[in-house]
Structures are given as structure tokens and as C-alpha cells.
N, C-alpha and C positions, 0 to 999 in steps of 0.2 A: 225331298224326300217323303213319300205319304205317311201321314200320322193318322193313329185311331185314338178316336174320343172314349173313355169310359163315363156313361150316361145314370151309373149309379150303380154301385154294387149290388145285386141279385145271386139269389142261389139259383141254383140248372133244375133243381128239383120242381121248382114253383115252376117254372117254362114246360115241363112234362104237365104239371098238374093242369095250365093255360089251355096247353093242346087235349089234354083227353076231356077238358070241359067242353072244347070246341068241338071235338069230334062226337060227343055227345047230342049236340044240337043237330048235328049236319048227316051223321051215319049212324044212323038205327040199328047196324049189324053190332056195333062197337060195343063190346062189354068190358066190366074190370072186374080184375077178382086180386085180392087182396090177402097178406097172411099177418093180418092182427097190427098193421103198419102205415092207417090208412091215413092219417094226420102227417106221417113222417114222410110220406110219398106225394103228398098234396090233391089225393084224392078226396077229398072231403064234396066237394061241389059237384063233381060227378055223383056222388052216393046220392047227394040234398036233391038232387034235379031228375035222375032215374033209379031211384030203389030198387024198380022191378031190375034193369041191369047191372046192377052192384051184387058181387058176392065174397063176403067176409068168412073167408077159409079157416081162421084162426093160423096156429103156430104148427103149420101141415102143410110144407112148402111141397112136401111130394104131392101132395093128394094134389095141391093147388094147378100143378102144373100139368098132372092126369086129366084133371076135369075141364083146363082149357083147352087141350090137344082132343079132348071127344067135343068140344062146342063147335069146334072149327067143321066138323062133318054135318051139321045143320047149318051150315054158310056164316056162322057169327065169328065176327074177328077181336078174339079175347086179347088186352092186356094185363099182364099177370104183375103185380106191384110188391117187391120188399127191398131189403138191401141187396148191394152185390152179390154180399157174399152169401147169403143165403137164397140167391139169385140162381148161382152157378155151383159151388162146391159144393151144398148140401145138398141138390138135387141132380146131378151131371146125369144120372144113372137114366130118371124119368127124361133129363131132356134129350138126352141123346135116342133112346128107345122110341119116346110118344110124339118128340115134335122133328128132331131131325130126321133123323130112320123114316119117318114115315112122311116127311113133307107138312107136316101141319102148319095152317097162317097164325102163328100163335106170336106175339111180342112180348120180349120177355123184358119189363123195366125195371133196371136197376138202379138205384140210388145210393148214398154214401158209398162209394166205390173211392178204393185207393187212401193214402195216409191220410188226406184232410178231412174221412171222420172223424179225425180228433182224439179227444179223450177216453173214447173207447176200447181202445189201442186194438193190438195186433189178433184178439181171436175176431171182431167185428170187422175189421181193415181186412181187404184183399187185395192181392198184386199180382195174382195170375190168373186174372178171369178173362183176360182178353184171349191169353194162350189157351185157355181151354175151350171158350168157343169160338173159335177162329179157327180149328183143327176140326169141328165137326163138319163134315158137305153140306154143303147151302144152307149154311148160316150166313148171315148179313149181321158182320159187326160195325157198329156205329158207337163211338166216343165223342160227344158234344161238348163246346167250350164255353156255353155263355147261355145266360136266359132264353133271349130269343133266339139262339140256334136251335137249343134241345126242343122248344114250342115246336118251332119248322119242322125237326127231324118228326116230333111225335105224330104231325101231322100227316108227311110223308111216307110214313110206316105203314099206316093203315090204308096206302092206297097199292102198295108192294106185295104182290101174293108171295107167301111162302115168310118160315123163320127169320124172324130178328133178334136180336140183341143191344138193346140200348142201354147206354151206360152214361150214368150221371152221377152227382156228388151231393154233397153235405153243405156244404159253405159259400157262406154270399161272395159272389166273384165279379171280376169287370164285366159290365155289359155292353160289348162294344159292336156286335155286327147288325146289320140293320132289320130293323124292326118289320114284323112279317115279310122278313125276305126269301127268298126260295131256298129250298133245299133237294138238291140231286144228289138221289144216292151214290154213293160211288165215282162221285166228281169232287178233286180236290181246288180248295178255293186259294188263289196266288193273292197276298194279301200286300207283300210288297214285293215292286223288282230289285234286286241284283245281281253282281258279278262275281264277287269274289267271294262267296259259299251261300250254301243250299242251307235254311234252318227248316225242317219239316216239324212239326208239333200237332200233338193230338190233345183234345180235353184241358182242363187248366193251364196245363203249360205252352197256351198258343197266347196266352197275355203276354207269359213271364217271354216268350219268343220276341213279342212284337218290343217289349219294354227292353230289351237285351241288344235289340237290331238300332236304338234310338241310342245306345251310347256307343256300340261299334259304329256308328256312323260318324256321329262327334271324332272318334278316332281313325278316323277316314276308310273304315272296313266296310264294305256293300253288301249288305246281307240279303239274299232275298227267302222271304219267309210264305211258307204255304201251310195253309191249314188243313190237315187230313183228320178229316172227322169221321170217314168210313174207312177203318181199317181192312176191311173184306167188303166186297172186294175193291182190291186198291188200286187207286188210280196211277198206274205205273208209267203212262204218258207224260204225264204234268212232272212227276219225279228225274224220269231220266231226261226229260226237254230243260231241263232245269241242272242239271248236274254235267250236262254236256255242253252248259255255259261258266258255270262255277268252277269248276273240279274237283269240288269237295261236298261234304252233307255234315248236316250233326242230326242227330234224330233228338225228338225229346217227348218225353211221357211219365204220367202218373203209375207207373204202373214195372213191374218185374222187367230187365232187360231181355229175361230168356221167356221169350213166347211172345212177347208184344210187336211197336212198332216197328223200331229199331230192327227187329230181326226180318219182319216182312221187308223194309226196304232192304236190307244186304243181302236178302235172295235175289229182290229184282236185280243189282248192281251187281252180282259174282256173274247172274246169267248175259246181263246184257251190255253194263261199261264199270268194269271194276274200278271202284272209286274211292278213296280213302272217306272212311264215315268215323265217326265220335258217338257215343251213346247219351242220353241225357234220361237214366233209369236209376232205379233201385237194383242193387247189388247183391240179388241173389239172399235176400234176407226178407224177414217178417219185418211188418212193425212194429210202433209201441206208441204208447199213451203219449199227446203233447196236445200243444194247442196246432193248426195246422199251420200256421206259419214257422213254428217251432221245425216242424217234422219234414216239412219243404227244407228247410235250411238244413237239417243233419242231415236228410238223406239226397242232396245235391239236384235239386229240383226246381230250380228260380233261376231267374235274368240272372245271378252272378254267374250260377256254374254254366249256361249255356253260353255265355260271353268266355270263361276261360277253355267251354271245348271247342269254340271256334276258332280260337288264336292256337289250339294244341291243332286240329287239325290244316289249319292254314301252314303248319312248319313239315305238313306230310303230302304238300301237293307236288 
């Protein structure tokens, strides 16, 4: 079985910062807007290198989205940066009307997503943002798994014309995808071949899926692991090809099961190949304060939970 090596824990938001820094040097149309969280979003280096292309809007997220939409008219490619909760829920009207409906080339970059925001608690954590954003017509939704992939995605979305929601996190997590690897929007990445069960995971849950697959392999269960970094447009072909072989599937995400990756996969299966499915996701709840590890354990968002879900879904084949 193929294995992956963690080259050292790194936070995905720093991958965004590195990608933005590189874009600053290579694309003069890229501009950055922040809502008083420059350090948290790792936008400091872009600001230092290109002060004339950096705009500190302050705690006025709705204004930031409106300004970004307007800047696209002159050919600029604006990247907005704040926490996921403030990037979506607080400014949904502005995103819907000024960005999505108007098909503006705005890149909405959201850090501190999910429960792994940690100690700041439920008011700052968001577990419904993927659902909010994927329902907007024309909105591309991306949820990256590690530092390298987040950097690659940041570079890729600058070349993609249209509104994008790029979701990443706060904590340091395993970094295991190739450095300077290609990132193709809408194309899933098969990490491990398997025959008994398909595990499709997104974001921080990709590494947990890989860890689960190792334990399952030792128990004689062959799991196919697929990294779904783009939730919309979803790579339906990759999912259908895999389940046609394995006959069952587990979806894993740091998000509410309502509106997330799992529901998108369920629609594909219902239309084309009804298949037993188990969900690793939060169960219609808000988060709470705690360390990322404590919260992932409590809400069943880790390797152990994936292993159990695999065993449950195998019984339904």
C-alpha cells in the first residue's frame, strides 16, 4: 500500500500567505484586502512588498466585499482575507448580490474554518460555510488539506476567472502533498488505490483518512482514499469510478453534514449509482471552545471515527 510522509506540521493559512506573496511578484493585477486580520491571514509579506496593492479595510467585512467587487471592473484580481465565519455568514448578502450574481472575479479567502479554530469557540467557528457558498450559482468552492496544497490552490485560483471561495485553517497540520505540485480545480486526487471501500475526504480530514487507511490495511480492509479539494465543481467521475469498484463510501469533512461534501456526494450517487454511504461530519450542531484535538475527538472528526464508519458501511454492502 502506498504511504505518505508528513514532512513537518505547518498551518494551511501560511500556505495561503506564501501563495499570495508569490502572486504579488508574478501578477501585477493581484490586489489584497483584509479586515483587520493581516497577521492571522499571513498577508504581512504581501503588504510589505506591495503596499500600494494592499488595502486594510478594518472590521468592515461587507465593505471589503463591495470594494473587491468594484475593483474587478478595472481588471484587478482581488483576494479578500478574514476568518471563514466573517468571510461568509457576516457578508452573505454582499457576496450573493455583488460577487456571485454579478459574476465578479473575486477570490474570497477564508482562514480559521471549522472547529479546529479551537479555543475561540462557537461564535468564531463556522461549520456551515461550505453549504452557504456552494449554493451560490457560479461559485467555485475549494477546501485544501495542507500547506503545500493551499499554496498551490492560491496560485491556481488567480488564473481562474470567476468567484472562488478558498477555505483553510488555523492549526498546524500534517504537510504531505508534493511541494510545488500542480493544482487542477475540479479534479480529485486519488491518494491510495483500494477495493473494499472508498473514503473521500476534504481539508484536514484527508490526513485523518490516510491514517485510518493504514490501520484498516493492517486489519485486512483495502480502502481507496480520494482527496476532494474542490467541492464545487465536484469531480463526479472520480467518485463514480471508485464506488463502482468498492461498492460503498465514507465521506469525511470538518463541516456540518447538512450542506457539505457528503451531501454533494449523496446527490451524485442517488442520480447515478445508489451506494451505501456513511458520513464523518458534525451532526447539526455548533462548535465549542477547546483544543483542536479535543474538538476533533468530541465531534468524531478523526482517524478513529473514520475507521468505525468504514466498518459500519461495509456491513451495508
